[in-house]
C-alpha positions as CSV (number, residue, x, y, z in Angstrom):
1,M,0.0,0.0,0.0
2,N,1.1,3.5,-1.1
3,E,1.4,5.0,2.8
4,K,2.1,8.4,1.0
5,I,-1.2,8.7,-0.7
6,V,-3.4,6.8,1.9
7,G,-1.6,8.1,4.8
8,T,-2.1,11.8,3.6
9,T,-6.1,11.4,3.2
10,D,-8.6,9.2,4.4
11,R,-11.3,10.5,1.9
12,F,-11.8,9.3,-1.5
13,L,-14.2,9.9,-4.4
14,T,-15.9,6.7,-5.7
15,F,-16.4,6.3,-9.5
16,S,-17.7,3.7,-11.8
17,L,-15.9,2.5,-15.1
18,G,-18.0,-0.6,-16.6
19,G,-19.5,-2.3,-13.8
20,E,-16.4,-2.0,-11.6
21,H,-16.1,0.3,-8.6
22,F,-13.0,2.5,-8.3
23,A,-11.8,5.5,-5.9
24,M,-9.2,7.9,-6.0
25,P,-7.9,10.4,-3.2
26,L,-10.1,13.5,-3.1
27,L,-7.1,15.7,-2.8
28,Q,-6.2,14.8,-6.2
29,V,-9.8,16.0,-7.6
30,Q,-10.4,19.6,-8.4
31,E,-14.2,19.2,-9.5
32,V,-16.7,17.0,-11.3
33,I,-18.4,18.1,-14.5
34,A,-20.6,16.7,-17.2
35,L,-19.0,15.8,-20.3
36,T,-19.3,18.9,-22.9
37,E,-17.7,19.5,-26.1
38,V,-14.0,18.5,-26.6
39,T,-11.9,19.5,-29.5
40,P,-10.0,16.4,-31.1
41,V,-6.1,16.5,-31.3
42,P,-4.7,14.7,-34.1
43,Q,-2.4,11.8,-33.8
44,M,-2.8,11.1,-29.9
45,P,-3.4,7.8,-28.0
46,K,-6.9,6.4,-28.8
47,Y,-7.7,7.3,-25.0
48,F,-7.0,11.0,-25.4
49,L,-10.4,12.4,-26.4
50,G,-8.7,15.7,-26.9
51,I,-9.1,19.2,-24.9
52,M,-11.9,21.2,-23.6
53,N,-12.2,25.1,-22.3
54,L,-13.0,25.0,-18.6
55,R,-13.5,28.8,-17.6
56,G,-10.9,29.9,-20.2
57,Q,-8.1,27.1,-19.0
58,V,-7.3,24.4,-21.4
59,V,-7.9,20.9,-20.1
60,T,-6.8,17.6,-21.6
61,I,-9.5,15.1,-21.7
62,M,-8.6,11.2,-21.3
63,D,-11.1,8.4,-21.4
64,L,-10.1,6.4,-18.3
65,R,-12.3,3.7,-19.5
66,T,-10.2,3.2,-22.7
67,K,-6.9,3.8,-20.9
68,L,-7.8,0.8,-18.6
69,G,-9.5,-1.4,-21.4
70,I,-12.8,-1.2,-20.0
71,K,-16.0,-1.3,-21.7
72,P,-18.1,1.7,-20.9
73,A,-21.5,1.0,-18.9
74,E,-24.7,1.2,-20.9
75,D,-27.0,3.8,-19.8
76,Q,-24.6,5.8,-17.7
77,E,-24.3,9.6,-17.8
78,T,-20.8,10.2,-18.6
79,V,-19.1,12.5,-16.3
80,V,-15.3,14.3,-16.1
81,I,-13.3,14.3,-13.2
82,I,-10.8,17.4,-13.2
83,C,-7.6,16.2,-11.6
84,D,-4.9,18.5,-10.7
85,M,-1.7,17.3,-11.4
86,A,0.5,20.3,-11.3
87,P,1.6,21.7,-13.4
88,V,-1.4,20.5,-15.7
89,C,-5.1,19.6,-14.9
90,V,-6.2,16.7,-16.7
91,G,-10.0,15.6,-17.1
92,I,-10.6,11.9,-17.0
93,V,-14.0,10.7,-18.2
94,V,-15.7,7.9,-16.1
95,D,-19.1,6.5,-16.2
96,S,-20.5,8.0,-13.2
97,V,-19.2,9.4,-9.7
98,N,-20.8,7.9,-6.9
99,S,-19.9,9.5,-3.8
100,V,-17.3,10.5,-1.4
101,F,-16.1,8.3,1.6
102,A,-13.9,8.4,4.6
103,V,-12.0,5.4,5.6
104,N,-9.4,4.6,8.1
105,P,-6.0,3.6,6.3
106,K,-6.1,0.2,8.5
107,Q,-9.5,-0.5,6.6
108,I,-7.4,-0.8,3.0
109,S,-6.0,-4.2,1.8
110,T,-2.9,-4.0,-0.1
111,A,-2.9,-3.9,-3.7
112,P,-3.0,-7.5,-5.5
113,E,-0.2,-9.1,-7.0
114,M,-0.7,-9.8,-11.0
115,M,1.6,-12.1,-12.4
116,G,4.4,-11.6,-10.2
117,S,4.4,-7.6,-10.3
118,K,2.3,-5.3,-8.4
119,L,0.2,-2.7,-10.6
120,D,1.7,0.6,-9.3
121,S,-1.4,2.6,-10.0
122,I,-3.6,0.7,-7.7
123,I,-2.9,1.8,-3.8
124,G,-5.1,-0.6,-2.2
125,V,-8.4,-2.2,-2.1
126,Y,-11.5,-1.2,0.2
127,R,-14.4,-3.1,0.6
128,D,-17.6,-1.4,1.5
129,E,-21.0,-3.1,2.2
130,K,-21.6,-4.4,-1.3
131,N,-18.4,-3.8,-3.3
132,L,-14.6,-4.1,-3.5
133,I,-13.5,-0.8,-4.6
134,L,-10.0,-0.5,-6.2
135,L,-8.1,2.8,-5.1
136,L,-6.3,4.3,-7.9
137,D,-3.0,6.8,-7.8
138,I,-4.3,8.6,-10.9
139,A,-0.9,10.1,-11.4
140,K,0.2,6.7,-11.5
141,T,-2.7,5.7,-13.7
142,L,-1.9,8.4,-16.3
143,N,1.7,7.4,-16.6
144,Q,4.5,10.2,-17.1
145,G,4.3,10.3,-20.6
146,D,0.5,10.8,-20.6
147,Q,1.2,13.9,-18.2
148,V,4.1,15.2,-20.6
149,L,1.9,15.1,-23.4
150,A,-1.2,16.8,-21.7
151,Q,1.4,19.5,-20.5
152,K,2.5,19.8,-24.0
153,I,-0.9,20.2,-25.6
154,Q,-1.8,22.9,-22.7
155,T,1.1,24.8,-23.3
156,Q,0.8,24.6,-27.2
157,R,-2.7,26.1,-26.5
158,P,-2.5,28.4,-23.7
159,A,-6.0,29.7,-24.0
160,L,-9.0,29.0,-25.4
161,K,-11.3,31.9,-26.3
162,A,-14.6,31.8,-24.7
163,A,-17.5,31.1,-27.3
């Protein structure tokens, strides 16, 4: 378990991808918004949907479902979680945002081992009354290359004019 992430916060934002439940530390979340118009950027990986104007700031939008290889849930209202990953803001598309919950770090199990290697982006597993919830470190889920690409896109388009 990543003590740095879990030890600094006991509040998580839960969200759904497909039929699975995930959560991320609330301190990594700037805000949650509805998915609005996204401007595609050519020659980007499939999970990079493009950029959007968020009150005059350019935000790179990535589909976390595509990034993680999860089929989107049917009949869900798609939302964007805006993550502050200084020096950039990144929006991640999820099927739905469910709740914010507080948890004692002692209630979190260690991340599962997969084929002999631990998945770095999973910082632990929490079990609520109904589900297993995978706790993600979004900075590791969106690897260094993704963050560099997001920063490059945002610096090349420093501001979008409000329509």
